[in-house]
C-alpha positions in Angstrom: -37.7 2.8 3.5 -35.4 0.4 5.3 -34.9 0.6 9.1 -31.3 1.7 8.5 -32.3 4.7 6.4 -35.1 5.7 8.8 -32.6 5.6 11.7 -30.1 7.7 9.7 -32.8 10.3 8.9 -33.8 10.6 12.5 -30.2 10.9 13.7 -29.6 13.6 11.1 -32.6 15.6 12.3 -31.4 15.3 15.9 -27.9 16.6 14.9 -29.5 19.6 13.1 -31.5 20.3 16.2 -28.4 20.3 18.3 -26.7 22.7 15.9 -29.7 25.0 16.2 -29.2 25.1 20.0 -25.7 26.5 19.5 -26.8 29.0 16.9 -29.7 30.4 18.9 -28.2 30.4 22.4 -28.4 33.8 24.1 -25.3 35.9 23.8 -23.9 37.3 27.1 -20.9 39.6 27.6 -19.8 40.4 31.2 -17.1 42.9 32.2 -15.9 44.0 35.7 -16.3 47.8 35.8 -14.8 50.2 38.4 -17.6 52.3 39.9 -16.8 55.5 41.8 -19.5 55.7 44.5 -20.1 59.0 46.3 -22.1 58.3 49.4 -24.3 60.6 51.5 -24.1 59.3 55.0 -25.5 60.6 58.4 -22.1 61.8 59.3 -21.1 63.4 56.0 -20.0 62.5 52.5 -17.8 59.5 51.8 -16.5 57.9 48.6 -15.0 54.7 47.4 -14.2 52.9 44.1 -15.3 49.3 43.8 -15.1 46.9 40.8 -18.6 45.8 40.0 -19.6 42.5 38.4 -23.1 41.8 37.1 -24.3 38.4 35.9 -27.5 37.3 34.3 -29.1 33.9 34.1 -32.4 32.7 32.6 -35.1 32.3 35.3 -38.5 31.2 34.1 -39.8 33.9 31.6 -37.2 36.5 32.8 -33.6 36.8 33.9 -32.1 36.7 37.3 -29.6 39.6 37.7 -26.9 39.2 40.3 -24.6 42.1 41.3 -21.3 41.7 43.2 -19.0 44.2 44.8 -15.3 43.3 44.9 -14.5 46.0 47.5 -16.3 47.6 50.4 -17.9 51.0 50.1 -18.6 53.7 52.8 -18.1 52.9 56.5 -19.7 53.3 59.9 -18.2 55.2 62.9 -19.6 52.5 65.1 -19.6 48.7 64.8 -22.5 47.2 62.9 -23.6 44.0 64.6 -24.7 40.9 62.8 -27.8 41.6 60.8 -27.7 45.4 61.5 -27.0 46.4 57.9 -29.3 45.7 54.9 -28.3 46.7 51.3 -30.3 47.2 48.2 -29.4 48.7 44.8 -30.7 49.5 41.3 -29.3 48.4 37.9 -29.9 50.7 34.9 -31.2 48.9 31.8 -30.2 50.2 28.4 -29.7 49.2 24.8 -32.9 47.7 23.3 -34.8 48.2 26.6 -34.9 50.8 29.3 -35.7 51.2 33.0 -34.3 49.9 36.2 -34.1 46.6 38.1 -34.2 46.6 41.9 -31.8 44.3 43.6 -32.0 43.1 47.2 -30.0 40.8 49.4 -29.4 39.5 52.9 -28.3 41.5 55.9 -24.6 41.3 57.0 -23.9 37.8 58.3 -21.1 39.0 60.6 -20.3 42.1 62.6 -18.7 45.0 60.7 -16.0 46.8 62.7 -16.2 50.6 63.1 -14.4 52.7 60.4 -13.9 49.9 58.0 -15.2 49.6 54.4 -18.7 48.0 54.4 -18.6 44.8 52.3 -21.9 44.5 50.4 -23.3 41.0 49.9 -24.3 39.8 46.5 -27.7 41.4 45.5 -30.2 39.9 43.0 -33.5 40.7 41.3 -35.6 39.7 38.3 -35.6 41.5 35.0 -38.4 40.8 32.6 -37.7 42.2 29.1 -40.4 44.4 27.4 -38.7 44.0 24.0 -36.3 41.7 22.3 -32.7 42.6 21.5 -29.4 43.4 23.1 -29.8 44.9 26.5 -27.2 46.3 28.8 -27.0 46.4 32.6 -25.1 49.2 34.5 -24.6 49.8 38.2 -27.0 52.3 39.6 -27.7 53.7 43.1 -26.7 51.6 46.2 -28.7 52.1 49.4 -27.5 51.0 52.8 -29.8 50.9 55.8 -28.3 50.4 59.2 -29.2 51.3 62.8 -32.2 53.4 61.7 -30.2 55.5 59.2 -30.0 55.4 55.4 -26.8 55.9 53.3 -27.2 56.5 49.5 -24.3 55.9 47.2 -24.4 57.2 43.6 -22.0 56.3 40.8 -20.3 59.6 39.7 -17.9 58.3 37.0 -20.5 57.3 34.4 -19.5 53.6 34.4 -20.1 51.5 31.4 -22.3 48.4 31.4 -21.1 45.4 33.4 -23.4 43.0 31.5 -24.8 42.7 28.0 -27.5 40.1 27.2 -29.5 39.2 24.1 -33.0 38.8 25.4 -36.4 37.7 24.1 -39.6 39.3 25.4 -43.0 37.7 25.7 -45.6 39.2 23.4 -47.6 42.0 25.1 -45.8 41.8 28.4 -42.5 42.8 30.1 -40.6 45.4 32.1 -38.0 45.1 34.8 -39.1 44.8 38.4 -38.8 48.2 40.2 -39.2 51.5 38.4 -41.0 51.0 35.1 -41.4 47.3 35.9 -44.2 45.0 35.0 -45.5 41.7 36.1 -44.1 38.3 35.2 -45.0 37.5 31.5 -45.9 34.1 30.2 -43.1 34.0 27.6 -41.3 31.1 26.1 -42.1 29.1 23.1 -44.7 26.4 23.7 -44.2 22.8 22.5 -46.3 22.5 19.4 -46.0 18.7 19.4 -47.2 18.2 23.0 -48.7 14.7 23.2 -47.6 13.7 19.8 -45.7 10.4 19.2 -43.4 9.3 16.5 -44.3 6.1 14.7 -42.6 3.1 16.0 -41.6 0.5 13.4 -39.6 -1.8 15.6 -37.7 -2.0 18.9 -34.4 -0.8 17.3 -36.0 2.4 16.0 -37.9 3.3 19.2 -35.0 4.7 21.3 -33.6 6.8 18.4 -37.1 8.1 17.5 -38.0 9.1 21.0 -34.5 10.7 21.6 -34.8 12.8 18.5 -38.4 13.9 19.3 -37.5 16.2 22.2 -35.0 18.3 20.3 -36.9 18.2 17.0 -40.3 19.3 18.4 -38.7 22.1 20.4 -36.3 23.5 17.8 -37.6 22.5 14.4 -41.3 23.2 15.4 -44.5 22.0 14.0 -43.3 21.6 10.4 -40.5 19.3 11.5 -42.9 17.2 13.6 -45.4 16.8 10.7 -42.5 15.9 8.3 -41.4 13.1 10.6 -45.0 11.9 11.1 -45.6 11.8 7.3 -42.4 9.9 6.7 -43.5 7.4 9.3 -46.9 6.9 7.7 -45.3 6.5 4.3 -43.0 3.8 5.7 -45.9 1.9 7.2 -47.9 2.1 4.0 -45.0 0.6 2.1 -44.2 -2.2 4.6 
């Protein structure tokens, strides 16, 4: 096979690998959902509605879940100094999986005046799927600790999911951190062609061959790597 044909074949494989990336990319759907929180505070019951946004991003073998409040909830009859209030929350997992994910975040970075809505900082936690499929994430209970007291805010309007993700679980491991959670699994496909090299037939072919190897080994798998290797050996035998 001529160098031009070998180069064209490698470029075609790389293009197919790129297409596979688009076809197999995780599907995510996010929606801002109004959550009606009813809060049990040391001085009585309070309530507030806040739009909730939940995002998810791949993090190692799991997913980092980030929850944001667009409006403040509850309030304090006295000023809360810097660092006096620390929030945490849970997110309910549904769909193909179940359980809860615990989210935490930093204390308030500025004083919160008395009798004003408490703005919650973004909270985050790690979700490790126990099964593969479409999983939903819905706002759960919010907890506010301040000045030695605890306020618990519970959604009362049965809000819908703020985030839907197509997830992939590691075999034999999984679970969200928090209630029903498990450890961190060793998921993720391993590179079957680790250490393998494509045959080099000349300086012009080298860059293209090495560029195609990364995407081909990862997405096409062992069969694709062996095919390329066999083609290289056949080319050398004919030359």
